[in-house]
N, C-alpha and C positions, 0 to 999 in steps of 0.2 A: 373605845367599843370598838372592838374586831369587828371588821364587815365581811364575808367571806362568801367568793363566787363559786358555784357550783356548777363547773360545766359537765353536759350528761347527766343533769338531774332525774330526769326519766328513767333512767337504764336500772338495774337491779342494786348498784353499789353506789350509784349518786341519789334515786330516793330513800334509799334505807340513809345515806348521810343526812338530808334535807331533815327528814323526819326525827332524828336525831338533837340536831343543831336548832329544831324550832324549838325545842324545848329549854333551851339555855339562853336566860334573861340577857347575858353578859353578849351574846355573838346577836350581830344580822347577818341575815342571810339573805342571798342573791342567786337564787335556782335558774339558770340559762339552759334551754332546750334549744334540740333543731327543729322541733315541730311538737305540734300537741297531741299529734296521735295516741302518743303512749304516756301521758300523761295526767292519767286520772289516778293515780296513787294519789300525787301530788296536788293535786284538785280539790281531794278529800280534806286535807290539811286549811283549807282555806288562805294558802300563801299566794301571792302575787308571783306569777310567771312571765318569764320574757326570755323571747327567742333570740340566739345568737348564731351565727355559721360560724364556724373555727377556718374555714376557709376564705374569710374575708375579713383581711387583719385590721382595716379601718375600724369598720364595724365593732371588731372585738375589743378593740383597743378602748374604743370610747362606752362598751358596756363596762371594762375594767375601773374605769375611773373612779375614783372616789372609793375603791373595795381597799382594802390591807392584805387580803389570802386570796389566793386562790386555791379551788380542788380540783382536780383533771381525772375525769371519771368518762370523757369523750371514748365513743368508740365508732368504727364505720370502715368503708373498704380501705385500700392500700391506701390510693392518692389522699385521702381525708387524714388518715391516721401520721403519715410522714409528713405532707406540707401543716396538716392540722397542727400537728404539738411545734412546728417550726413558729406558726403565728401566731400559737398561745405561748411560747418563751417570748416571740418580741413583744408581746402585746403586753406581757408581765413587766417589761423593760420599761417602757414607753408609759406603761401606768404606775410605774413605782411600785410596785408588788412587793408586801414585806416579805411573802414565801410562798412558796407555789409547794405544792404537797400533788405528786404525779405516780397514777395508780401505773403500776408497771405489771410485772407475773414471773414467777421462777421461769417462765416457757424461755424467756430472754437469756439464759445459760443455755440454750439448745439440747443435744441429746448426752447429757451428763446420766451413767448410770452407776446403780450400786454403791451409793455412797450413803452413810450414817451422819445424820447432822450438819448435811452441808452449810458452809458458813457464807456470805456475804461476798468472801474473797476468793469463792472457788471459780478458775479458770472456766473461758467460756468454751462448749463443746462443740463438735460437728452441727450445722444448722439446719435443718429438711425441711421442715413445715415454714409454710408462706407465714403463718400467726407468729413464730418464734423469731422468723428474721425481721419482722416488721416491730417488733417489740425491743428486739435488741440495734435495731437502727435507731429507734425512739430514745432508748435510753443513753446512745453513741451521742444523740444530740442534747440531751439535758445534760449530760457530762459536760459538754461545750460551753453551753448556757452557764454552768456553775463554775468554771473555769475563769469566766469574763465578769461575776461577779454576781450570779444572782444566787439567791438563798432557795435551794429545792431540798426537796426530801422523797423519794423514790420510794412506795413500796412494791414490795413482791408477794403477793398472795398465792400460794397453789392451786388447786380447784376450789370455786368457792361454792360454798354450799347454804342450805338453809331455805327460809320461807322465800319464795318466786323463786329459787334458783333452778334456771333452766336444765342445768345438766342432770339432776336427778328426775326433774320428770321424762325427762329424754331418758333416761336408764330405765326408769318402771315400763316404758314404751319395749324397751332392747328385751328387757325379760321377759312380758307379755308374746313376743313376736317371735322369743327363743333366739336372739341375734346377742345374746350377753352368755357365759361363761366364765366358772373362774378356771382358773390357771391353778392346775394341781390340787391343793389345799385351800388356795385363797390366803396364805399367810403373808402376801405380798403387802409393803406397806401403802397406805392410802392416805397422803397426807393431803390435809383439807384446811380452808379457812371460812368458819361462818359469815355469813354479809354483814351479820353485827357485830363481831368481831373485826371483820375489815372495815367497816364504816368508824369501831372505836378507834381504831389504831390510826385512822385519819387525823380523827379530831386530837388524838396525844401528838402526832406530827402538828395539828396545826398549833398546839399549844403548849409544846417544850421550847425550853429555853436555852436544850441543847444544840451546838451546831452540827450536824448529822450529816456525814460525809458519803455517799455512795450509796448503795441498794440498802432496803431494811427489810429483810423476812418477816411474812405474818400469818401465824398457823394458828389452829385452834388448840396447841399445846400436846396432849397425847397425840400421836399418831395412831391412827385405827387401822385395821388390814382390809383388805376388797372383801372378804368373806364378812366380815361386821357390817360393813357398807351394803354389800348383797341382802343378806338375809335381813339385816334392821331395816331394809328399806321395803321387802317381799314378803316378809311372815304378817303385818297387820293387814296387808292387802290379800292375804290367801294365795300371793303366787309363787311363794318359796321354793314351789315342788317344780318350775320350771327353769331354775336355774341349772343349768348345764356346768358340767366339768368338761376340761380339755389336758393333756398333758401338756409339758412345756415345748416336746419336740413338735407335738401339731400346732399350737400356739406359735411357734416361730415360721411355721410354714404357711399359716396362714396369713400372718404378720405380712413375711415375703411376696405372697400373692395379692395380697390387699396392694399392694405398691402401683401396680397395674403392670400391663405389657409396656413395650416400648413404645415411641409414636409412629405415628404412620400416616400416610395420606389418607390411607381407605378410614382408619379409624378416626382421624380428623372429618372426613367429612360427615361419616357416621355421626359421631360428636353435634357439628355443628348442625345436624336435620332435627335433631333431638329437641321437641319442642321446650322442655323442661331446662335446656341449656342456653337455646335462646331467650327464653322468658330471663333468664338469671342473665343473662348476657346485657341485656336491656337496662338493668340497672346501672352501669359504671357506663358514662359518658364516652371514653375511648373505644369502650367495644360495642357500644353502642353504633356507630358509625361501621366496624367492621361488622357487626351481624346484619347491616343493613346490604351489604356488598356481596356477604356471603349467601342470604337470603336469595338474593337475583341470581348467582350465580348456579344454587340448587336448582332455583324454579325452571330454569333454562333447561335443566338435564331431563331426557326423555322419563314418562312415569315408571318404567320399570326399575330403571336404577335409582330414583328417588326412592318406590316402595323397598328395595334391597336396600338401599343405605338407611329406613327405617325400620330394618329388620321385621319387615312383613312380605317379602317376597317370597310367596312361597310356604302354604300349609304341611308340605309331606315331608318336613326335615327330621330327621331324628333326634332327640334332644337327649343330652346326659344326664340323669338320673342324678341331682341334687343330695350329696350328704347333709345331712344334719348341721355339720360343721363347716359346710360351704357357706350357711347363713350369719356364722357368727363374725361380730365387726370386728376389723382389721386395727383401728387405730384403738378402739378399747382394749383390747388385749396386749398392743404396745404400753398401754400406760401403766396395765399390770404389773410389768414385765423392769419397769425402770427402777424402780428398788430404792430410792431415794426418800430420806427424811430431812429436815431442814430444822435448824438450831434458831431459836429467836432470841436468843441472848442480847443480841444487840437491840430490839426492837425494846427490850424490859430494861434495858441499863440506861437506853438513850432517849428513848421515849416515853418511860415509863409504862410500856404495856404488860398488861397482863388480860388472857383471854375472859371475856363476859359470858363467856357460855362454852360448855364441853361439848365432845362430839355428840355422847349421849342425849344430848339437852336439844341440841341443832336438830337431832334426825327428829325427835318429838314435836318438836315446834313444826318443821315442815310435814309429819303426818297429819296435825291439826287442820294446819292452811290447806295441808291436798283433799283433806276429808270436806274439808267446807267448801270449796272450790268446786269438788266435782260431785257434790252429795252424795257421796258414796256410803252416809251414817245416816243420811236422812228420811223421811216420810216416804219417799222415792227411791229407796237403795233397792229394794225388789224388781221394780223396773228396770233399772239400770241393770244389774245382774242378768236380766234376760235380754236385753236390747246389746248388753258388751259380754260374753261369759267368758268366763275365764277358762282358757283351754283345760284338758286333762294333760296327763305326764306321759310320756310316750311310752 
């Protein structure tokens, strides 16, 4: 019998994989979570859960003993992602795991643009985002382990959608706050992979008898457009009138502006004085120490200087009027302009993968879940609309 350990089992993909595997009598599952804080979806299944720290190689190796396969859906800050994948690869070798299925991302290909039916042998482009750099480095470590004999299949989905998808709930918030706009007519491709399709691809990778080399793309099959996504998401919620439009030229300007000004001592100090930034830094052990030192330095400054750094040094400043387009999310516009679609021929031929849901079915499932979670169609719908009214069109 196949025994599968799922790392990151409480996350979006991991929990879905565990749910799917739980119904297979031929597979024994071992869900491994970092903490119990987000494990409510798994707890409802009545499955025994165990904690595992990917930063602790001896503990991780011990947890994997007796397993035949491992699925890696773990996430975290950069040190966890990079050191963690090293430990996962080492633990798989020491525990004599037959196959590792690693969840990668199309982001590992860097900044590639305007290519239809991208295949897995596409050269890596320039890498600008931290997430792309981390995923590319993870894949490099995986390739090195494969060259030494480890059986590993790396699956690369684009944006993951479907039930529980944080990207979709975030996009709804952006539309409501008028921070989202379509570029021109919104005809740019939106490559996506419903979480059910990603989980299905992982199970196909666990079971395939083929020796699969390198990355494998996983999508919903047909690639929708950004217009289909935005209006398909917004119309059932009655917020489609809030979807703006922006020209290609204006979108390019906003993207360039969103990259931010060059670093300076003043901007750095102002950034450190922000409580939001300090709270974020505290989550990283290395930066926590730096945060304490920076805080001591700032607190030694005169109060007028501290207030100026915080942006509260005087109420008489003339503020520039904010244009509606200045609210738009630069990274969101950048995603629209990538112009990419991905071929899943390799997944179909070598994994036996075919999407189990299409884009329209995925969006419909999300809406049913979203309505249930928010109560917008329930008995208190009128009260919710009163408390959180939909803004009118400008």
